[in-house]
Each structure stands twice: as structure tokens, then as C-alpha cells.
N, CA, C and O of each residue as an XYZ file, in Angstrom:
344
protein
N      21.740     72.213    144.765
C      23.293     72.540    144.906
C      23.256     72.669    146.043
O      22.714     73.662    146.528
N      23.946     71.491    146.984
C      23.826     72.368    148.432
C      25.220     73.756    148.149
O      26.273     73.484    147.572
N      24.853     75.344    148.761
C      26.003     75.634    148.928
C      26.745     75.352    150.104
O      26.470     74.529    150.978
N      27.835     76.218    150.026
C      28.549     76.075    151.402
C      29.101     77.457    152.038
O      29.157     78.546    151.468
N      29.458     77.175    153.235
C      29.904     78.538    154.010
C      31.267     78.357    154.345
O      31.265     77.477    155.206
N      32.761     78.820    154.066
C      33.579     79.033    154.456
C      33.991     80.007    155.263
O      33.862     81.195    154.968
N      34.500     79.607    156.307
C      34.580     80.212    157.693
C      36.214     79.764    158.140
O      36.648     78.654    158.450
N      37.165     81.559    158.006
C      38.237     81.278    158.722
C      38.479     82.059    159.590
O      37.914     83.144    159.725
N      39.458     81.557    160.381
C      40.024     81.918    162.032
C      41.320     81.988    161.934
O      42.053     81.279    161.244
N      41.629     82.933    162.698
C      43.186     83.234    162.590
C      43.534     83.595    164.113
O      43.059     84.709    164.338
N      44.086     83.156    165.081
C      44.247     83.948    166.478
C      45.252     84.854    166.499
O      45.264     85.740    167.354
N      46.051     84.761    165.721
C      47.334     85.971    165.771
C      46.580     87.331    165.549
O      45.450     87.347    165.060
N      47.459     88.842    166.049
C      46.744     89.693    166.059
C      45.536     89.862    166.570
O      44.912     90.784    166.045
N      45.023     89.322    167.367
C      44.037     89.533    167.983
C      42.896     89.089    167.836
O      41.884     89.413    168.457
N      43.061     88.024    166.674
C      41.856     87.144    165.818
C      40.953     87.585    165.057
O      40.186     88.483    165.403
N      40.927     87.079    164.053
C      39.623     87.817    163.334
C      38.879     86.525    163.006
O      39.343     85.420    163.286
N      37.837     86.692    162.469
C      36.736     85.595    161.580
C      36.062     86.275    160.540
O      35.084     87.002    160.713
N      36.589     86.031    159.479
C      35.701     85.222    157.900
C      34.904     84.567    158.019
O      34.721     83.647    158.817
N      34.045     85.148    156.860
C      32.581     84.207    156.432
C      32.365     84.576    154.858
O      32.309     85.750    154.491
N      32.254     83.534    154.008
C      32.184     84.066    152.820
C      31.084     82.654    152.186
O      31.259     81.490    152.548
N      30.039     83.064    151.255
C      29.867     81.813    150.836
C      29.875     81.436    149.729
O      30.049     82.206    148.785
N      29.707     80.282    149.610
C      30.768     79.486    148.202
C      29.057     78.815    147.341
O      27.970     78.417    147.759
N      29.583     78.981    146.237
C      28.479     77.749    145.296
C      28.483     76.535    145.983
O      27.454     76.179    146.556
N      29.364     75.934    146.006
C      29.074     74.485    146.632
C      30.491     74.346    147.585
O      31.472     75.017    147.906
N      30.000     73.238    147.767
C      30.884     72.692    148.888
C      32.418     72.309    148.112
O      33.531     72.444    148.619
N      32.075     71.769    146.658
C      33.850     71.387    146.211
C      34.373     72.857    145.801
O      35.597     72.950    145.897
N      33.907     73.687    145.491
C      34.479     75.041    145.385
C      34.882     75.723    146.931
O      35.529     76.770    146.920
N      34.657     75.373    147.687
C      34.681     75.820    149.399
C      35.706     74.899    149.966
O      35.891     74.999    151.179
N      36.366     74.071    149.345
C      36.761     72.788    149.727
C      38.456     73.712    149.072
O      39.203     74.343    149.820
N      38.660     73.539    147.676
C      39.342     74.395    147.192
C      39.515     75.436    147.691
O      40.674     75.382    148.101
N      39.086     76.432    147.948
C      39.463     77.997    148.930
C      39.891     77.577    149.630
O      41.105     77.772    149.572
N      39.367     76.546    151.056
C      40.458     76.008    151.945
C      41.083     76.003    151.666
O      41.569     77.134    151.643
N      41.914     74.995    151.124
C      43.011     74.367    151.036
C      43.879     75.758    150.856
O      44.769     76.037    151.659
N      43.522     76.682    149.639
C      44.302     77.670    149.479
C      44.594     78.710    150.397
O      45.459     79.504    150.027
N      44.051     78.902    151.559
C      43.930     79.644    152.260
C      44.683     78.965    153.497
O      45.123     79.696    154.385
N      44.821     77.727    153.560
C      45.428     77.339    154.588
C      46.876     76.670    153.744
O      47.312     75.819    154.520
N      47.432     76.700    152.968
C      48.329     77.055    152.305
C      49.184     78.446    152.765
O      50.183     78.388    153.481
N      48.565     79.825    152.179
C      48.900     80.803    152.263
C      49.572     80.943    153.635
O      50.735     81.348    153.634
N      48.762     80.553    155.239
C      49.138     80.858    156.516
C      48.552     79.686    156.979
O      47.336     79.497    156.979
N      49.361     78.916    157.364
C      48.959     77.641    158.592
C      48.787     77.982    159.908
O      48.866     77.060    160.721
N      48.541     79.238    160.362
C      48.091     79.458    161.573
C      46.661     79.602    161.562
O      45.934     79.461    162.545
N      46.304     79.886    160.405
C      44.699     80.016    160.417
C      44.130     78.760    160.551
O      44.883     77.810    160.336
N      42.431     78.415    161.000
C      41.683     76.877    160.911
C      40.904     77.598    159.682
O      40.941     78.816    159.510
N      40.091     76.561    158.727
C      39.343     76.808    158.318
C      38.274     75.594    158.652
O      38.444     74.675    159.453
N      37.010     75.868    157.733
C      35.748     75.081    158.273
C      34.559     75.481    156.573
O      34.105     76.594    156.308
N      34.429     74.686    156.051
C      33.518     74.491    155.177
C      32.152     73.714    156.089
O      32.184     72.779    156.889
N      30.970     74.561    155.571
C      29.884     73.747    156.455
C      28.708     74.019    155.253
O      28.742     74.846    154.342
N      27.705     73.066    155.570
C      26.706     73.439    154.638
C      25.725     74.523    155.052
O      25.352     74.693    156.213
N      25.309     75.299    153.920
C      24.638     76.495    153.829
C      23.448     77.002    152.864
O      23.622     77.151    151.654
N      22.786     77.137    153.216
C      21.671     77.743    153.034
C      20.761     78.652    153.361
O      19.772     78.571    154.089
N      21.491     80.085    152.346
C      20.709     80.954    152.940
C      19.034     81.267    152.749
O      18.506     80.942    151.686
N      18.354     81.812    153.661
C      16.993     82.037    153.872
C      16.160     83.288    153.718
O      16.123     84.010    154.714
N      15.578     83.623    152.798
C      15.339     84.910    151.866
C      14.198     85.808    153.281
O      13.038     85.410    153.383
N      14.648     86.832    154.129
C      13.897     87.355    155.104
C      12.103     86.990    154.341
O      11.149     86.559    154.989
N      12.105     87.202    153.399
C      10.341     86.723    152.520
C      10.024     85.348    153.212
O       9.212     85.035    154.082
N      10.634     84.891    152.753
C      10.589     83.480    153.509
C      10.460     83.010    155.356
O       9.551     82.641    156.099
N      11.719     83.248    155.469
C      10.815     83.433    157.120
C       9.912     83.824    157.698
O       9.513     83.165    158.659
N       9.261     85.028    157.330
C       8.142     85.796    157.741
C       6.947     85.283    157.012
O       5.760     85.362    157.327
N       7.498     84.751    155.991
C       6.135     83.446    155.546
C       6.177     82.511    156.068
O       4.975     82.261    156.154
N       6.639     81.772    156.501
C       6.930     80.352    157.570
C       6.246     80.906    159.072
O       5.343     80.497    159.802
N       6.899     81.698    159.090
C       5.957     82.312    160.391
C       4.734     82.772    160.243
O       4.084     82.820    161.287
N       4.227     83.115    159.314
C       2.602     83.332    159.044
C       2.099     81.499    159.264
O       1.473     80.786    160.049
N       2.793     81.423    158.115
C       1.961     79.878    157.830
C       1.806     78.938    159.273
O       0.745     78.428    159.631
N       2.943     78.844    159.916
C       2.484     78.245    161.370
C       1.784     79.214    161.958
O       1.035     78.564    162.688
N       1.490     80.527    162.151
C       0.227     81.346    162.687
C      -1.063     80.947    161.659
O      -2.270     81.090    161.851
N      -0.624     80.610    160.955
C      -2.515     80.639    160.609
C      -3.077     79.234    160.685
O      -4.281     79.003    160.800
N      -1.918     78.102    160.600
C      -2.191     77.240    161.370
C      -2.900     76.825    162.289
O      -3.746     75.943    162.439
N      -2.436     77.580    162.874
C      -2.485     77.400    164.642
C      -4.089     78.644    164.772
O      -4.749     78.855    165.789
N      -4.271     79.163    163.579
C      -5.099     79.798    164.457
C      -6.529     78.332    163.928
O      -7.440     77.916    164.643
N      -6.206     77.933    162.567
C      -7.455     76.932    161.916
C      -8.032     75.998    162.434
O      -9.085     75.404    162.203
N      -6.363     75.822    163.978
C      -6.676     74.356    164.497
C      -7.821     74.948    165.657
O      -8.579     74.108    166.143
N      -7.887     75.686    165.885
C      -8.199     76.727    167.230
C      -9.580     76.454    166.623
O     -10.402     75.673    167.103
N      -9.714     77.056    165.708
C     -11.052     77.154    164.709
C     -12.198     75.807    164.900
O     -13.361     75.757    165.301
N     -11.045     74.594    164.304
C     -12.077     73.719    164.141
C     -12.033     73.213    165.515
O     -13.198     73.007    165.856
N     -11.029     72.849    166.678
C     -11.767     72.541    167.763
C     -13.396     73.554    168.368
O     -14.563     73.234    168.594
N     -12.754     74.601    168.417
C     -13.840     75.700    168.833
C     -15.021     75.219    168.132
O     -15.973     74.999    168.880
N     -15.244     74.961    166.685
C     -16.379     74.458    166.056
C     -16.938     73.398    166.243
O     -18.151     73.410    166.450
N     -16.252     72.232    166.226
C     -16.704     70.935    166.637
C     -17.013     70.331    168.499
O     -17.780     69.493    168.974
N     -16.042     71.207    169.070
C     -15.532     70.867    170.317
C     -14.654     69.550    170.162
O     -15.038     68.532    170.736
N     -13.862     69.540    169.649
C     -13.034     68.640    169.096
C     -12.023     68.447    170.186
O     -11.697     69.409    170.881
N     -11.494     67.224    170.379
C     -10.213     66.928    171.235
C      -8.780     67.851    170.555
O      -8.486     67.539    169.401
N      -8.141     68.657    171.054
C      -6.705     69.131    170.706
C      -6.100     68.398    169.807
O      -5.735     68.874    168.732
N      -5.926     67.180    170.134
C      -4.825     65.845    169.346
C      -5.764     65.608    168.477
O      -5.109     65.176    167.528
N      -7.491     65.593    167.975
C      -7.682     65.168    166.745
C      -7.342     66.167    165.372
O      -7.541     65.611    164.292
N      -6.843     67.608    165.324
C      -6.658     68.166    164.584
C      -5.113     68.091    164.129
O      -4.578     68.936    163.411
N      -4.397     66.805    164.724
C      -2.370     67.110    164.531
C      -2.552     66.064    163.744
O      -1.597     65.567    163.148
């Protein structure tokens, strides 16, 4: 199930932005309707949202780095063209 991010923006009193993670797009749309009924001047938006943990982000960067190292080693070992390993 895709999570959603509810973004509420109001321009009165200097303006503010409020963002909250919602468990689903359906619950986000329901909350959006409630917020708009309370104050017609606010703007609301529901967007798909999937939080990536810092560990996954770091792991992804390391995976890219290690893939690059492996490709360089293959090129050095075989004297191959760069595009062969892609």
C-alpha cells in the first residue's frame, strides 16, 4: 500500500506549511476534505510518499560505489571496453 503525505498551506497570518504522513491515499483524501471544510482559505494536497530510511539510503550509495569498483576491476583485468560491463 502506498503511503501519502498531506500538505496544508495557508497564506493568512504570514503563511505556514504543515506536512504529515498518512497511512494511505484514501485516509489522506478524507483528512484533506475535513481540513478544507474547516477553513476555505487553506490549500491542501495529497501526494504519494514512501519514506526511505537513512540506512537504506546509505546502503544504496554503497551498492552503487561497490558496483563501480567491480566494473573498474573487470576493465583492468580484461582490458575490456567500458560498455561491455554495462
